[in-house]
C-alpha positions as CSV (number, residue, x, y, z in Angstrom):
1,M,173.7,27.3,102.1
2,S,170.5,29.1,101.5
3,A,169.6,30.6,98.1
4,P,170.2,34.3,97.9
5,V,167.4,36.9,98.4
6,N,167.3,40.2,96.6
7,P,168.4,42.7,99.3
8,L,166.2,45.4,97.8
9,V,163.1,43.1,98.4
10,S,164.2,42.0,101.8
11,A,164.7,45.6,102.9
12,T,161.2,46.6,101.8
13,I,158.5,46.8,104.5
14,A,156.0,44.0,104.9
15,P,152.6,44.5,103.3
16,P,151.0,46.9,105.8
17,V,147.4,45.6,105.7
18,M,148.6,42.0,106.2
19,E,150.8,43.2,109.1
20,A,147.8,44.9,110.7
21,R,145.7,41.8,110.3
22,R,148.2,39.9,112.4
23,W,147.6,42.3,115.3
24,I,144.0,40.9,115.6
25,A,144.8,37.3,114.9
26,G,143.5,35.0,117.7
27,K,141.9,37.9,119.6
28,A,138.3,37.8,120.7
29,F,136.1,40.9,120.9
30,P,133.0,41.2,123.2
31,D,129.5,41.3,121.6
32,D,128.9,44.7,123.1
33,R,132.2,46.1,121.6
34,P,132.9,44.2,118.3
35,L,136.0,44.9,116.3
36,L,135.8,48.1,114.2
37,N,138.1,47.3,111.3
38,L,138.9,50.6,109.6
39,S,142.2,49.5,108.3
40,Q,141.7,48.8,104.6
41,A,140.2,51.0,101.9
42,A,138.3,48.4,99.8
43,P,134.7,47.6,99.2
44,V,133.6,44.6,101.2
45,A,130.2,44.1,99.4
46,P,130.0,42.3,96.1
47,P,129.2,44.2,92.9
48,P,125.5,45.0,92.3
49,E,123.5,42.0,91.1
50,P,123.0,43.2,87.5
51,L,126.8,43.5,87.1
52,R,127.4,40.0,88.6
53,R,124.8,38.6,86.2
54,A,126.5,40.2,83.2
55,M,129.9,38.7,84.3
56,A,128.3,35.3,84.9
57,E,126.8,35.4,81.5
58,A,130.2,36.2,80.0
59,V,131.7,33.3,81.8
60,M,129.1,30.9,80.5
61,T,128.7,32.2,76.9
62,L,131.8,33.9,75.8
63,P,134.7,31.6,74.9
64,Q,137.1,34.5,74.7
65,A,136.5,35.3,78.4
66,H,138.7,32.3,79.2
67,L,141.5,33.1,76.8
68,Y,144.5,35.5,76.7
69,G,143.4,38.9,75.5
70,P,145.4,41.9,74.2
71,V,148.2,42.9,76.5
72,L,147.0,46.5,76.8
73,G,143.4,45.4,77.4
74,L,140.1,45.0,75.6
75,P,139.8,47.5,72.8
76,E,136.1,48.1,73.7
77,L,137.0,49.0,77.3
78,R,139.9,51.2,76.3
79,A,137.6,53.1,73.8
80,E,134.8,53.5,76.4
81,L,137.2,54.9,79.0
82,A,138.7,57.3,76.4
83,L,135.2,58.4,75.4
84,Q,133.8,58.9,78.9
85,W,137.0,60.5,80.3
86,S,137.1,63.0,77.4
87,A,133.6,64.0,78.2
88,A,134.1,64.1,82.0
89,Y,137.3,66.1,81.8
90,D,136.3,68.3,78.8
91,G,139.4,67.1,77.0
92,T,140.7,64.8,74.3
93,I,141.8,61.2,75.0
94,D,142.2,58.6,72.3
95,E,141.9,54.8,72.7
96,A,145.6,54.6,71.8
97,Q,146.4,56.6,74.9
98,V,144.7,54.1,77.2
99,A,145.8,50.8,78.6
100,I,144.0,48.4,81.0
101,T,146.0,46.8,83.7
102,A,145.5,44.1,86.4
103,G,144.6,46.7,89.0
104,C,145.9,50.2,89.6
105,N,148.9,49.1,91.5
106,Q,150.0,47.3,88.3
107,A,149.3,50.5,86.4
108,F,151.7,52.3,88.7
109,V,154.6,49.8,88.5
110,A,154.2,49.5,84.7
111,A,154.4,53.2,84.3
112,M,157.3,53.6,86.7
113,A,159.2,50.8,84.9
114,T,159.2,53.0,81.8
115,I,160.1,56.2,83.7
116,A,162.8,55.4,86.2
117,G,165.5,52.8,87.0
118,P,168.1,52.0,89.7
119,G,169.8,55.2,90.8
120,D,167.0,57.5,89.7
121,T,164.7,59.2,92.1
122,V,161.0,60.0,92.3
123,I,159.3,62.6,94.5
124,L,156.5,61.3,96.8
125,P,154.6,63.7,98.9
126,T,154.2,62.5,102.5
127,P,152.2,60.8,103.8
128,W,152.6,58.5,100.8
129,Y,150.7,55.5,99.6
130,F,152.8,52.6,100.9
131,N,152.6,50.4,97.8
132,H,154.1,53.2,95.7
133,K,157.0,53.4,98.1
134,M,157.4,49.6,98.3
135,W,157.7,49.3,94.5
136,L,160.3,52.1,94.3
137,D,162.3,50.4,97.0
138,M,162.2,47.0,95.3
139,A,163.1,48.6,92.0
140,G,166.1,50.4,93.4
141,I,164.6,53.8,92.7
142,G,165.2,56.4,95.3
143,T,162.3,58.2,97.0
144,Q,162.6,61.9,97.7
145,P,160.0,62.7,100.4
146,L,158.0,66.0,99.9
147,A,156.7,67.1,103.3
148,T,153.1,68.5,103.1
149,G,152.8,69.9,106.7
150,P,149.4,70.2,108.5
151,T,147.4,70.9,105.4
152,L,148.6,67.6,103.7
153,L,148.8,69.6,100.4
154,P,152.1,69.5,98.6
155,D,153.8,72.7,97.6
156,P,155.1,72.9,93.9
157,E,157.9,75.3,95.0
158,A,159.1,72.9,97.6
159,A,159.0,70.1,95.1
160,E,161.0,72.1,92.6
161,A,163.7,72.6,95.2
162,L,164.1,68.8,95.4
163,I,164.5,68.2,91.7
164,D,168.0,67.3,90.5
165,G,169.6,65.5,87.7
166,R,168.4,62.1,89.0
167,T,164.7,63.1,89.4
168,R,162.4,61.4,86.9
169,A,158.8,62.0,88.2
170,I,156.5,63.5,90.8
171,V,153.7,61.3,92.0
172,L,150.4,62.8,93.2
173,V,147.3,60.9,94.6
174,T,144.0,62.7,94.7
175,P,141.7,62.3,96.5
176,N,144.6,61.3,98.6
177,N,145.5,58.0,100.1
178,P,146.2,58.1,103.0
179,G,145.4,61.7,103.8
180,G,141.9,62.0,102.2
181,V,142.5,65.6,101.0
182,E,141.4,66.6,97.5
183,Y,144.0,68.6,95.6
184,P,142.6,71.8,94.0
185,P,142.6,72.0,90.2
186,E,145.1,74.9,90.3
187,L,147.5,72.9,92.5
188,I,147.4,69.9,90.1
189,R,148.0,72.3,87.2
190,A,150.9,73.9,88.9
191,F,152.6,70.5,89.3
192,F,151.9,69.6,85.7
193,D,153.5,72.9,84.6
194,L,156.5,72.2,86.9
195,C,157.0,68.7,85.5
196,R,156.7,69.9,81.9
197,R,159.2,72.7,82.5
198,R,161.7,70.4,84.2
199,G,161.2,67.5,81.7
200,I,159.9,64.9,84.2
201,A,156.7,62.9,84.4
202,L,153.7,63.8,86.5
203,V,152.1,60.5,87.7
204,L,148.6,61.3,88.8
205,D,146.8,58.5,90.7
206,E,143.0,59.1,90.7
207,T,141.9,55.8,92.1
208,Y,139.2,57.5,94.2
209,R,138.0,60.1,91.7
210,D,134.5,58.7,91.6
211,F,134.1,59.8,95.2
212,H,135.4,63.4,94.9
213,S,133.2,66.0,96.6
214,R,133.8,68.4,93.7
215,E,131.2,68.5,91.0
216,G,132.6,68.3,87.5
217,A,136.2,67.6,86.5
218,P,138.8,67.4,89.3
219,H,141.3,69.2,86.9
220,G,141.6,70.4,83.4
221,L,144.8,68.6,82.3
222,F,143.2,66.5,79.6
223,A,142.2,69.7,77.8
224,D,145.9,70.4,77.1
225,P,146.4,69.1,73.5
226,D,149.8,67.8,74.5
227,W,148.9,66.4,77.9
228,D,150.5,63.0,77.2
229,D,154.0,64.5,76.9
230,T,154.0,64.9,80.7
231,L,151.0,63.3,82.3
232,V,150.7,59.6,83.3
233,H,147.1,59.1,84.7
234,L,146.2,56.1,86.8
235,Y,142.7,54.8,87.6
236,S,141.0,51.9,89.3
237,F,137.7,50.2,88.6
238,S,137.9,48.3,91.9
239,K,136.4,51.0,94.0
240,A,133.8,52.2,91.5
241,Y,132.2,48.9,90.7
242,R,133.4,46.7,93.7
243,L,135.7,44.7,91.5
244,T,138.7,44.5,93.8
245,G,139.1,40.7,93.4
246,H,138.9,41.0,89.6
247,R,141.9,43.4,89.3
248,V,141.0,46.0,86.7
249,G,142.9,49.3,86.5
250,A,143.9,51.8,83.8
251,L,146.8,53.9,82.7
252,M,146.6,56.8,80.3
253,T,149.7,58.3,78.7
254,S,151.3,58.7,75.2
255,P,151.1,55.8,72.7
256,A,154.9,55.8,72.7
257,R,155.1,55.2,76.4
258,L,152.4,52.6,76.2
259,A,154.5,50.7,73.7
260,E,157.1,50.4,76.5
261,V,154.4,49.6,79.1
262,E,153.3,46.7,76.9
263,K,156.7,45.1,77.2
264,F,156.4,45.2,81.0
265,L,152.9,43.9,81.2
266,D,153.5,41.1,78.8
267,T,156.2,39.7,81.1
268,V,154.2,40.1,84.3
269,A,150.6,39.1,83.6
270,I,150.4,38.9,79.7
271,C,146.9,40.5,79.9
272,P,144.5,41.9,82.5
273,P,141.8,39.4,83.6
274,Q,139.1,39.1,80.9
275,V,136.0,38.7,83.1
276,G,136.9,41.7,85.2
277,Q,137.3,43.9,82.1
278,I,134.0,42.7,80.8
279,G,132.4,43.7,84.1
280,A,134.1,47.1,84.1
281,L,132.9,47.8,80.6
282,W,129.3,46.7,81.5
283,G,129.5,48.9,84.6
284,M,130.7,52.0,82.6
285,R,127.8,51.6,80.2
286,N,125.0,50.8,82.6
287,L,125.7,51.9,86.2
288,S,126.2,55.6,86.1
289,A,123.1,56.2,88.3
290,W,124.1,53.5,90.7
291,L,127.7,54.9,90.9
292,A,126.3,58.3,91.6
293,G,124.4,56.8,94.5
294,E,127.6,55.2,95.8
295,R,129.3,58.5,95.7
296,D,126.5,60.1,97.7
297,E,126.7,57.4,100.3
298,I,130.5,57.9,100.7
299,L,130.0,61.7,101.0
300,D,127.4,61.1,103.7
301,R,129.8,58.9,105.6
302,R,132.5,61.5,105.3
303,A,130.0,64.1,106.8
304,A,129.1,61.6,109.5
305,L,132.7,61.2,110.5
306,E,133.4,64.9,110.5
307,A,130.3,65.5,112.7
308,A,131.2,62.7,115.1
309,F,134.9,63.8,115.4
310,V,133.9,67.3,116.6
311,R,133.1,65.6,120.0
312,V,136.5,63.8,120.2
313,T,138.8,65.9,122.3
314,G,142.6,65.7,122.0
315,W,142.5,64.2,118.5
316,E,142.9,66.3,115.4
317,L,141.3,65.6,112.0
318,L,144.0,66.7,109.5
319,G,142.3,65.5,106.3
320,V,139.1,63.7,105.2
321,G,137.8,62.7,101.8
322,A,136.9,59.8,99.5
323,Y,137.6,56.7,101.6
324,F,140.0,58.2,104.2
325,A,140.5,60.3,107.2
326,Y,144.0,61.2,108.6
327,V,144.1,62.0,112.3
328,R,146.7,63.2,114.8
329,H,146.7,61.3,118.0
330,P,147.3,62.9,121.4
331,F,149.8,60.4,122.9
332,D,153.5,60.7,123.5
333,A,154.2,57.5,121.6
334,P,154.8,56.6,118.0
335,S,151.7,55.8,115.9
336,D,152.6,52.1,115.4
337,E,152.5,51.6,119.2
338,V,149.3,53.6,119.4
339,A,147.7,51.5,116.6
340,R,148.5,48.3,118.3
341,W,147.3,49.6,121.6
342,L,143.9,50.7,120.1
343,V,143.1,47.1,119.2
344,D,142.8,46.1,122.9
345,A,142.0,49.5,124.4
346,A,139.2,50.4,122.0
347,G,138.5,47.4,119.7
348,V,139.6,49.5,116.7
349,L,142.0,48.5,113.9
350,I,143.5,51.4,112.0
351,L,146.9,51.9,110.3
352,P,149.7,54.0,111.8
353,G,151.3,56.9,110.0
354,T,154.6,55.0,110.3
355,M,153.4,52.9,107.3
356,F,153.0,56.1,105.2
357,G,156.1,58.1,105.6
358,P,159.7,58.4,106.8
359,L,160.4,58.2,110.5
360,R,162.3,60.9,112.4
361,A,165.3,58.7,112.4
362,Q,165.1,58.6,108.6
363,G,164.9,62.4,108.3
364,G,161.1,62.7,108.6
365,D,159.3,65.6,110.2
366,G,157.5,63.6,112.9
367,L,154.2,63.4,111.0
368,A,154.5,59.6,110.6
369,E,154.8,59.0,114.3
370,A,152.0,61.4,115.2
371,T,149.2,60.2,112.8
372,L,146.9,57.4,111.9
373,R,144.8,56.6,108.8
374,V,141.1,55.8,109.2
375,A,139.5,54.0,106.2
376,F,135.9,54.9,107.0
377,A,134.2,54.0,103.7
378,N,133.0,50.6,104.9
379,A,131.5,51.9,108.2
380,D,128.0,53.3,108.3
381,A,127.0,56.4,110.2
382,A,126.3,54.4,113.4
383,G,129.7,52.7,113.1
384,L,131.5,56.0,112.7
385,E,129.6,57.4,115.7
386,D,130.7,54.4,117.7
387,F,134.3,54.9,116.5
388,A,134.3,58.5,117.8
389,R,132.7,57.4,121.0
390,R,135.4,54.8,121.7
391,L,138.1,57.3,121.1
392,S,136.3,59.7,123.5
393,F,136.3,57.1,126.3
394,L,140.0,56.3,126.1
395,P,142.1,57.1,129.1
396,R,143.5,60.7,129.1
397,G,147.1,61.7,129.4
398,P,150.1,61.8,127.0
399,D,151.3,58.3,127.7
400,L,149.7,55.0,126.7
401,P,148.3,53.4,129.8
402,P,148.2,49.7,130.2
403,V,145.2,47.9,128.8
404,A,142.9,46.5,131.5
């Protein structure tokens, strides 16, 4: 007799990026049409050399880099983040309101562990970030989808209509993963006011804030003197400083909630990785000009994709920003079938909308079956032009034709 498996875990979807990688396993792509892998939104280049040298020096010279550190992260990094965020958002954030986590995904699950439990519900706009939905499923927390329609912008009034006695939070991601859209400051404020009025948390994931096209602060929530009674802010150093493998994220909320977060983190990882934190701190203090250049490059790639997509007939660009574009395909087939077909038909790997929202059979509005996410940040302008060209040369018609 086999040992039991938690049914909540077994009912959760497989990791989408790993699933997509299996679609290309063992396949060969010709030299004149190599695989365009636009499936994952993560830097593929290493951190800049000065940052790597600072981390290497820490490994060789700082004994504490190899030891357990504080559960809520290095005090110096917490203080630096509070200082810089207070200036960037024209608000007031204290070190005691900041925790460092082993990546932004851990920040989300740690925060959610303090907010909701089995039988509670959380509102997620669709399309949603799949790891958010996966954690809620594994934790026995219900997900209430909030349809966003063709604009991909959630409506506070529609969200309020979903709130009931079991609702514990609304989760927003901006710039959005997977949709790419940037939520206007007034929209974010409206959700904050809604959550405060209804006594629930606003979980705001700003993993991609460093690549926002807007100059200045993306919102003004930190200027509210009591922001931490409602807001739980999430951030990732992975995209800003190419530290994905070092797992460094952040969570900002009230000191009282962080005391609860500390319990969760102590049982999961004890502390965030020391070397990654040292790298993040060095990056914050020394790489502002370099990061500004990274932002400019991402904005240039966004513009290149928008320009190239104008020439692609039959496909619709619904949202674009930060690392992502969200597109509507022209075929009378669900997006998971389209995504698999594109591997052979076009040499392109992108993720289907079925990984980001409820299917029609689950009460969805059809957006999941009709859309795909393009993670364009790792492709240069020539690669994005090639991507658009490959879509343009696909066979026409509503049905997926056989692959030659």
